[in-house]
C-alpha positions as CSV (number, residue, x, y, z in Angstrom):
1,M,23.3,-15.2,-89.6
2,S,20.0,-13.6,-90.6
3,R,18.0,-14.9,-93.6
4,I,18.2,-12.7,-96.7
5,K,14.7,-11.9,-98.1
6,Y,13.6,-11.2,-101.6
7,Y,10.4,-9.9,-103.1
8,Y,9.2,-9.9,-106.8
9,D,9.1,-6.5,-108.5
10,P,6.4,-6.4,-111.3
11,K,8.0,-3.4,-112.9
12,T,11.4,-5.0,-113.4
13,C,10.0,-8.6,-113.5
14,K,12.8,-9.6,-111.2
15,Y,13.3,-10.7,-107.6
16,E,14.7,-7.9,-105.8
17,R,16.6,-8.0,-102.3
18,Y,14.4,-6.8,-99.5
19,T,16.1,-4.1,-97.5
20,R,14.5,-3.1,-94.1
21,S,14.1,0.6,-93.4
22,K,15.3,2.2,-90.1
23,W,11.5,2.7,-89.1
24,D,11.0,-1.1,-89.4
25,I,14.1,-1.9,-87.5
26,F,13.0,0.4,-84.8
27,L,9.6,-1.0,-84.6
28,N,11.0,-4.6,-84.6
29,S,13.4,-3.7,-81.8
30,L,10.6,-2.0,-79.9
31,G,8.4,-5.0,-80.1
32,F,11.3,-7.3,-79.0
33,L,12.0,-5.1,-76.0
34,A,8.4,-5.0,-74.9
35,L,8.1,-8.7,-75.2
36,A,11.3,-9.2,-73.3
37,S,10.2,-6.9,-70.6
38,L,6.8,-8.5,-70.2
39,L,8.5,-11.8,-70.1
40,S,11.0,-10.5,-67.6
41,A,8.4,-9.0,-65.3
42,F,6.5,-12.2,-65.4
43,I,9.4,-14.2,-64.4
44,L,10.4,-11.9,-61.7
45,L,6.7,-11.8,-60.3
46,V,6.8,-15.6,-60.2
47,F,10.1,-15.7,-58.6
48,T,9.3,-13.0,-56.1
49,Y,6.0,-14.8,-55.3
50,Y,7.6,-18.3,-54.7
51,F,11.0,-17.5,-53.6
52,D,12.3,-15.1,-51.0
53,S,15.2,-12.8,-51.5
54,P,18.0,-12.9,-49.0
55,K,16.9,-9.6,-47.3
56,E,13.2,-10.8,-47.1
57,L,14.5,-14.2,-45.5
58,L,16.4,-12.0,-43.0
59,L,13.3,-9.8,-42.3
60,K,11.2,-12.9,-41.9
61,R,13.6,-14.5,-39.4
62,E,13.6,-11.2,-37.5
63,N,9.8,-11.2,-37.5
64,Q,9.7,-14.7,-36.1
65,E,12.2,-13.8,-33.4
66,L,10.3,-10.7,-32.6
67,K,6.9,-12.9,-32.3
68,R,8.9,-15.3,-30.1
69,Y,10.0,-12.4,-27.8
70,F,6.6,-10.9,-27.7
71,Q,5.2,-14.2,-26.5
72,L,7.9,-14.6,-23.9
73,M,7.0,-11.2,-22.7
74,E,3.4,-11.8,-22.5
75,D,4.1,-15.0,-20.7
76,D,6.3,-13.0,-18.1
77,L,3.5,-10.3,-18.0
78,K,1.1,-13.2,-17.0
79,N,3.5,-14.6,-14.3
80,M,3.9,-11.1,-12.9
81,N,0.2,-10.4,-12.7
82,E,-0.3,-13.7,-10.9
83,M,2.4,-12.7,-8.3
84,L,0.8,-9.3,-8.0
85,A,-2.7,-10.7,-7.7
86,D,-1.2,-12.9,-4.8
87,L,0.3,-9.7,-3.0
88,Q,-3.0,-7.9,-3.4
89,E,-4.9,-10.9,-1.9
90,R,-2.5,-10.9,1.3
91,D,-2.7,-7.1,1.3
92,D,-6.5,-6.9,1.4
93,N,-7.2,-10.1,3.5
94,L,-4.2,-10.2,5.7
95,Y,-2.3,-6.9,6.2
96,R,-5.1,-4.6,6.1
97,V,-7.2,-6.9,8.4
98,I,-4.5,-7.0,11.0
99,F,-4.2,-3.2,11.0
100,E,-8.1,-2.7,10.7
101,S,-8.0,-0.9,7.4
102,E,-10.4,-1.2,4.6
103,P,-9.3,-3.1,1.5
104,I,-8.7,-1.2,-1.7
105,P,-11.7,-1.5,-4.0
106,T,-11.2,-3.6,-7.1
107,E,-12.3,-0.7,-9.4
108,V,-9.3,1.3,-8.1
109,R,-6.8,-1.5,-8.6
110,N,-8.0,-2.2,-12.2
111,A,-8.5,1.5,-13.2
112,G,-7.5,2.2,-16.7
113,I,-5.0,4.7,-18.0
114,G,-6.6,8.0,-19.3
115,G,-6.6,9.1,-23.1
116,T,-8.8,8.4,-26.1
117,D,-6.0,7.0,-28.2
118,R,-2.9,6.5,-26.0
119,Y,-1.3,4.4,-28.7
120,R,-1.9,6.6,-31.7
121,D,1.9,7.1,-32.5
122,I,2.2,3.2,-32.8
123,R,-0.8,2.9,-35.0
124,N,0.4,5.8,-37.3
125,K,3.6,4.0,-38.1
126,G,1.7,1.2,-40.1
127,L,3.7,-1.6,-38.4
128,D,2.8,-5.2,-39.5
129,Q,2.7,-6.3,-35.8
130,E,0.6,-3.2,-34.6
131,K,-2.1,-5.1,-32.9
132,L,0.4,-7.3,-31.2
133,L,2.5,-4.3,-30.0
134,V,-0.5,-2.3,-28.9
135,R,-2.0,-5.2,-26.9
136,L,1.4,-5.8,-25.2
137,M,1.6,-2.0,-24.3
138,E,-1.9,-2.1,-22.9
139,K,-1.1,-5.0,-20.6
140,I,2.2,-3.3,-19.5
141,D,0.4,-0.1,-18.7
142,L,-2.2,-1.8,-16.8
143,L,0.4,-3.7,-14.8
144,K,2.3,-0.5,-14.1
145,R,-0.9,1.0,-12.8
146,K,-1.6,-2.1,-10.5
147,L,1.9,-1.9,-9.3
148,Y,1.6,1.9,-8.3
149,V,-1.5,1.2,-6.4
150,Q,0.1,-1.7,-4.6
151,S,3.0,0.3,-3.8
152,Y,1.0,3.1,-2.4
153,S,-0.9,0.6,-0.5
154,F,2.2,-1.0,1.0
155,E,3.3,2.6,2.0
156,E,0.0,3.0,3.8
157,V,0.3,-0.4,5.5
158,T,3.7,0.4,6.6
159,D,2.4,3.6,8.1
160,L,-0.3,1.8,9.7
161,A,2.2,-0.7,11.1
162,L,4.3,2.0,12.5
163,K,1.4,3.8,14.0
164,K,0.2,0.6,15.4
165,E,3.5,-0.1,17.2
166,E,3.3,3.5,18.5
167,Y,-0.4,2.9,19.5
168,W,0.2,-0.2,21.6
169,A,3.2,1.6,23.4
170,S,1.0,4.5,24.1
171,I,-2.0,2.8,25.6
172,P,-2.1,3.0,29.4
173,A,-1.8,-0.7,29.9
174,I,-0.1,-1.3,33.2
175,Q,-0.9,-0.5,36.9
176,P,0.6,2.6,38.0
177,I,2.2,1.0,41.1
178,L,3.7,-2.5,41.7
179,N,1.0,-4.7,42.8
180,E,2.3,-8.2,42.3
181,E,0.0,-9.5,45.2
182,L,-3.2,-7.6,43.6
183,G,-4.1,-6.5,47.1
184,K,-3.4,-2.7,46.6
185,L,-6.5,-2.1,44.5
186,A,-8.8,-0.6,47.1
187,S,-11.7,0.8,45.1
188,G,-12.9,0.4,41.5
189,F,-14.5,2.6,38.8
190,G,-18.1,3.3,39.0
191,M,-20.7,4.4,41.8
192,R,-18.9,4.3,45.1
193,L,-19.6,5.7,48.6
194,H,-17.7,9.0,49.0
195,P,-15.5,9.1,52.0
196,I,-16.4,12.4,53.1
197,L,-19.8,13.1,51.7
198,K,-21.0,9.5,52.5
199,V,-23.3,9.4,49.5
200,M,-23.0,7.2,46.3
201,K,-21.0,9.2,43.8
202,M,-19.4,8.4,40.7
203,H,-15.8,7.3,41.1
204,T,-14.0,8.3,37.9
205,G,-10.9,6.1,38.5
206,V,-9.4,3.5,40.7
207,D,-7.6,3.6,44.0
208,F,-4.4,1.9,44.8
209,T,-3.3,2.0,48.4
210,A,0.4,2.1,49.3
211,P,2.7,3.9,51.7
212,I,3.7,7.4,51.2
213,G,6.8,7.5,49.0
214,T,5.9,4.5,46.9
215,P,7.0,4.9,43.3
216,I,4.2,5.7,40.7
217,Y,5.0,4.7,37.1
218,A,3.7,6.0,33.7
219,T,1.2,3.4,32.3
220,G,2.0,4.2,28.8
221,D,4.3,6.2,26.4
222,G,3.4,10.0,26.2
223,V,4.1,13.6,27.1
224,V,3.6,15.1,30.5
225,K,0.6,17.3,30.1
226,E,0.1,18.8,33.6
227,V,2.1,19.0,36.8
228,K,-0.2,20.7,39.4
229,T,-0.8,21.2,43.0
230,E,-4.4,21.8,44.5
231,F,-5.3,22.3,48.1
232,G,-8.2,20.1,47.9
233,G,-9.6,17.7,45.1
234,Y,-6.7,15.9,43.3
235,G,-4.0,17.5,45.6
236,K,-0.7,17.0,43.8
237,Y,-1.4,15.3,40.4
238,I,0.0,14.7,37.0
239,E,-1.8,14.2,33.6
240,I,0.0,12.3,30.6
241,D,-1.1,12.8,27.1
242,H,-0.6,9.4,25.4
243,G,-1.9,10.4,22.1
244,F,-4.8,8.4,20.1
245,G,-7.2,10.1,22.5
246,F,-5.8,8.7,25.7
247,V,-4.9,10.8,28.7
248,S,-4.1,9.2,32.2
249,R,-4.2,11.2,35.4
250,Y,-2.4,10.2,38.7
251,A,-3.7,12.2,42.0
252,H,-2.9,12.7,45.6
253,M,0.9,12.3,44.9
254,N,3.5,13.1,47.5
255,D,6.2,14.5,45.0
256,F,6.9,14.7,41.4
257,A,9.6,13.3,39.2
258,V,8.9,14.7,35.8
259,R,8.1,18.1,34.4
260,K,5.4,19.5,32.0
261,G,6.3,18.8,28.4
262,Q,8.7,15.9,29.2
263,K,8.5,12.8,27.0
264,I,8.2,9.6,28.9
265,K,8.0,5.9,28.3
266,R,5.9,3.3,29.9
267,G,7.3,2.2,33.2
268,D,9.2,5.6,33.8
269,Q,8.8,6.8,37.4
270,I,6.8,10.2,37.5
271,G,6.5,10.5,41.3
272,T,5.5,8.9,44.6
273,V,2.3,8.0,46.4
274,G,1.1,10.7,48.8
275,N,-1.9,11.7,50.7
276,T,-2.7,15.2,49.3
277,G,-5.8,16.9,48.3
278,S,-9.3,15.3,49.4
279,S,-7.7,12.0,50.5
280,T,-8.4,10.0,53.5
281,A,-5.5,7.7,53.4
282,P,-2.1,7.4,51.4
283,H,-3.1,6.1,47.9
284,V,-2.9,7.0,44.3
285,H,-6.2,7.8,42.5
286,Y,-5.6,6.8,38.8
287,E,-7.8,7.7,35.9
288,V,-7.9,7.1,32.2
289,I,-9.8,9.4,29.8
290,K,-10.4,8.2,26.3
291,D,-11.6,10.9,23.7
292,G,-12.8,13.2,26.6
293,R,-14.6,10.5,28.4
294,Y,-13.8,8.8,31.7
295,V,-13.3,5.0,31.1
296,N,-12.7,2.1,33.5
297,P,-8.6,1.8,33.9
298,V,-9.2,-1.8,34.7
299,N,-10.1,-2.7,31.0
300,Y,-6.6,-1.7,29.9
301,F,-4.6,-3.7,32.4
302,F,-3.4,-6.3,29.9
303,K,0.3,-5.8,29.7
304,D,1.5,-6.9,33.1
305,L,-1.2,-9.4,34.1
306,T,-2.0,-13.0,33.4
307,P,-5.5,-14.0,32.5
308,E,-6.0,-15.4,36.0
309,E,-4.6,-12.1,37.6
310,Y,-6.7,-10.0,35.3
311,D,-9.9,-11.9,36.5
312,K,-8.8,-11.2,40.1
313,I,-8.3,-7.6,39.4
314,L,-11.8,-7.4,37.7
315,E,-13.3,-9.0,40.8
316,L,-11.6,-6.6,43.3
317,A,-12.5,-3.6,41.1
318,N,-16.3,-4.6,41.0
319,K,-16.7,-4.6,44.8
320,E,-19.1,-1.7,45.9
321,N,-17.0,-0.2,48.6
322,Q,-16.0,3.2,49.7
323,S,-13.4,5.2,47.8
324,L,-10.5,6.9,49.4
325,S,-11.0,10.1,47.6
């Protein structure tokens, strides 16, 4: 119950009851509300500063969870980069060495992603964890770039492996006739006495003696390039294009077992030994041409000979005797 106030009125010489005007009531009420508001704001500010609301607590927990997951993702990225580095090491120092290919330069593997501000959209959102998110995105983009380069490299190595397999199958790497005792090699590559002209002349192949009708075999995979007959020179002969710059020629044959344009495999019979053209005895004159130049066929006899047999063939081929054609 509010107190009743009195005031002394000099005119009436009495104490009169004090009555408040509406304006006084309004001002008093306004002052009370202002004070209450200030006090409430202060209490709310203190409470907000020291105590979290349920929503804030939930958001903070979510932030902590996100930070934890970010850290886990960064750890996973680190492990993935380590595994990728191991693959890159093997790629450069093993696979590419085997297939005689240059390693991929480091600046290519670590090349950055284009764009002055690739993450502008993230920065414009004003996120609290903006730096953390941008850093993570940069690492992911770099990893994606490295994976792309490595994937391309493996495709290249696979292609090299397939070509290498084809390459080894295509090299003219066996003798053109069966020569288990190694005695059929009659004349080697190099300067030899010509059987007709009786002068030293370059012998561009090797001669294997054998009876007429002895099978002649393709020395590597390829395509029959020529099947020809001359009255002199090579007589009846076949050329095989093995690819990779290799061509083999088989001369003085008796007959043919293949046709021009036919695909063949190493070891396929292509004809038989003869004594056609400028030949002084039944034999096959065998040549290997690499990148347009005559090379010593003996250097490629590694497929069907042991090291000891190969040494014996070299010894026979290096004898300066008379060629048969």
